[in-house]
C-alpha positions as CSV (number, residue, x, y, z in Angstrom):
1,M,-10.9,-44.0,-14.7
2,N,-8.2,-41.8,-15.5
3,N,-10.4,-39.6,-17.5
4,L,-12.6,-38.9,-14.4
5,R,-9.8,-38.4,-12.1
6,N,-8.5,-35.7,-14.5
7,L,-11.9,-33.9,-14.9
8,L,-12.1,-33.7,-11.0
9,L,-8.4,-32.7,-10.8
10,G,-9.0,-30.3,-13.2
11,T,-12.2,-28.9,-11.8
12,A,-10.4,-28.6,-8.4
13,L,-7.6,-26.3,-10.0
14,A,-10.0,-24.3,-11.9
15,A,-11.8,-23.5,-8.6
16,V,-8.6,-22.2,-6.5
17,A,-7.5,-20.0,-9.7
18,W,-11.2,-18.8,-10.2
19,P,-10.4,-16.0,-7.6
20,A,-7.6,-14.7,-9.5
21,L,-9.9,-14.3,-12.7
22,A,-12.7,-12.5,-11.1
23,H,-12.2,-8.9,-10.5
24,G,-13.9,-5.6,-10.0
25,D,-15.6,-3.5,-13.3
26,E,-12.2,-2.2,-14.6
27,D,-12.5,-0.9,-17.9
28,H,-9.9,-2.3,-20.3
29,S,-10.4,-0.7,-23.3
30,E,-8.0,2.1,-22.6
31,P,-4.5,1.7,-21.9
32,N,-3.6,2.9,-17.9
33,P,-1.8,6.1,-18.0
34,V,1.9,5.7,-17.2
35,V,2.1,7.2,-13.8
36,A,5.7,8.5,-12.5
37,A,7.0,6.6,-9.1
38,V,6.0,7.9,-6.0
39,P,8.5,8.0,-3.5
40,M,7.8,6.2,-0.1
41,A,7.7,9.4,1.6
42,A,4.7,10.8,-0.2
43,Q,2.2,7.9,0.7
44,G,1.9,9.2,4.2
45,P,0.3,12.0,5.9
46,R,1.5,15.0,4.2
47,A,0.9,18.7,4.6
48,E,2.0,21.6,1.9
49,A,2.9,25.2,2.5
50,Q,4.5,27.8,-0.1
51,T,5.6,31.7,0.3
52,D,6.7,34.0,-2.3
53,A,10.4,32.1,-1.5
54,F,10.1,28.5,-0.7
55,E,7.7,25.5,-1.5
56,L,7.4,22.7,1.3
57,V,5.9,19.0,1.2
58,A,6.2,17.5,4.9
59,T,5.4,13.9,4.9
60,L,5.1,11.2,7.6
61,A,7.6,8.3,6.4
62,Q,8.6,5.5,9.1
63,D,9.4,7.1,12.0
64,R,10.6,10.5,10.4
65,L,9.1,13.8,9.3
66,V,10.4,14.5,5.8
67,L,10.6,17.8,4.6
68,H,11.0,18.6,0.7
69,I,11.8,22.1,0.0
70,D,12.4,24.1,-3.2
71,R,12.6,27.5,-4.4
72,F,8.8,28.8,-5.4
73,D,10.5,30.4,-8.5
74,T,12.4,27.6,-10.0
75,N,11.5,24.6,-8.1
76,E,15.3,24.6,-7.2
77,P,16.1,22.2,-4.4
78,V,17.3,24.4,-1.7
79,E,20.5,22.8,-0.4
80,G,22.5,23.7,2.8
81,A,19.5,25.6,4.5
82,Q,18.9,26.0,8.3
83,V,15.6,24.2,9.2
84,E,13.6,24.6,12.1
85,V,10.1,22.7,13.0
86,D,8.1,23.8,15.8
87,T,5.0,21.8,16.6
88,G,3.6,23.1,19.4
89,T,4.9,20.5,21.6
90,M,8.3,20.5,20.5
91,Q,10.7,22.3,18.6
92,A,13.7,20.7,16.5
93,K,16.4,21.4,13.7
94,A,16.3,19.0,10.6
95,T,19.0,17.8,9.0
96,Q,19.6,17.6,5.4
97,S,19.7,14.0,3.4
98,S,19.9,15.2,-0.1
99,P,19.4,18.0,-2.1
100,G,16.1,19.7,-1.1
101,V,15.4,17.0,1.3
102,Y,15.5,17.6,5.3
103,W,14.2,15.3,7.9
104,M,13.7,14.8,11.8
105,A,12.3,12.6,14.1
106,Q,8.8,12.3,14.2
107,G,8.1,12.7,17.7
108,T,4.3,13.0,18.8
109,L,3.6,13.7,14.7
110,G,3.1,10.0,14.2
111,Q,-0.3,10.2,16.8
112,A,-3.6,10.5,15.2
113,G,-4.8,14.1,14.8
114,K,-4.3,17.3,13.4
115,H,-1.0,18.8,13.7
116,P,-0.1,22.4,13.3
117,L,3.6,23.0,12.3
118,T,5.8,26.5,12.0
119,I,8.7,25.8,9.5
120,T,11.5,28.2,9.6
121,I,13.8,28.0,6.8
122,E,17.2,30.0,6.4
123,T,19.5,30.1,3.4
124,E,22.5,32.7,2.7
125,D,20.1,34.9,0.6
126,T,16.4,34.4,2.4
127,A,15.0,33.6,5.7
128,D,11.1,32.5,5.6
129,L,8.4,31.1,7.9
130,L,5.8,28.4,6.6
131,S,2.8,27.3,8.1
132,A,1.0,24.1,7.7
133,T,-1.0,21.6,9.3
134,L,0.0,17.9,9.2
135,E,-3.5,15.8,9.7
136,V,-2.8,11.9,10.4
137,P,-5.7,9.9,10.4
138,T,-7.2,7.3,13.1
139,P,-6.0,3.9,11.8
140,A,-8.4,1.8,10.6
141,A,-8.9,-1.8,12.1
142,A,-7.5,-4.1,9.6
143,T,-9.9,-6.9,8.7
144,P,-8.2,-10.5,7.3
145,A,-9.4,-9.4,3.7
146,T,-7.9,-5.9,4.0
147,A,-4.8,-6.8,5.5
148,T,-3.8,-9.1,2.6
149,G,-5.0,-6.8,0.0
150,L,-7.2,-9.1,-1.1
151,R,-11.0,-8.3,-1.8
152,T,-13.2,-11.4,-2.0
153,E,-17.3,-11.6,-2.6
154,P,-19.3,-14.3,-0.5
155,W,-20.2,-16.3,-3.7
156,M,-16.4,-16.8,-4.4
157,A,-15.7,-18.1,-1.2
158,W,-19.3,-20.2,-1.6
159,G,-18.3,-21.5,-5.1
160,L,-14.8,-22.3,-4.4
161,G,-16.0,-24.4,-1.3
162,G,-18.8,-26.1,-3.0
163,T,-16.6,-26.9,-6.0
164,L,-13.4,-28.2,-3.5
165,L,-16.1,-30.2,-1.7
166,L,-17.7,-31.8,-5.0
167,S,-13.9,-32.5,-6.3
168,G,-13.3,-34.2,-2.8
169,A,-16.1,-36.3,-2.9
170,G,-15.6,-37.5,-6.4
171,L,-11.9,-38.4,-5.5
172,V,-13.4,-40.4,-2.4
173,A,-16.2,-42.2,-4.4
174,L,-13.2,-43.1,-7.4
175,R,-11.1,-44.8,-4.2
176,R,-14.2,-46.6,-3.0
177,R,-15.5,-47.9,-6.1
178,P,-14.5,-51.6,-6.9
179,R,-11.8,-52.6,-9.0
180,A,-12.5,-55.1,-11.7
181,I,-10.1,-58.1,-11.0
182,T,-8.2,-59.0,-14.3
183,P,-7.3,-62.3,-15.0
184,G,-3.7,-62.9,-13.4
185,S,-3.8,-59.9,-10.9
186,T,-3.3,-60.7,-7.3
187,V,-5.9,-58.9,-5.1
């Protein structure tokens, strides 16, 4: 009886763990390349621009427009610059938060659509005007599977459900089975 119970319990536990083992068609023959850490700001919508003097990457991060500005020829972060952003609907000065990183409130830039940006950068020795377009996609409706990051195939759900159902039925059958009465036991 204990062996059957252990078998049913093991089957139920294996059924619960099965989706963790199943995954896509990844090739595990080659090691994954090392990927440099990407700042959170770089994961949202972005726009890029460059001139002979400056390079700029603008990204939306939380409630801000973050501007990464460096010198085109040396990649040196631009420090202490006066940075002004014109979006067509608003004009604002960006605040420096660290060397080469400036930010401003996103305002209407968080809305879906294409947003033209005109960025004026003034340093002690250089002034330049950069143009870029920030494209913010329409948010997709999240389904429960995509909201949690889990991807399940229909056969996984049916297999898990069937296994759990059979395991439960087996446990119920064990509980209802008449017990053998041994001498000296009380019922």
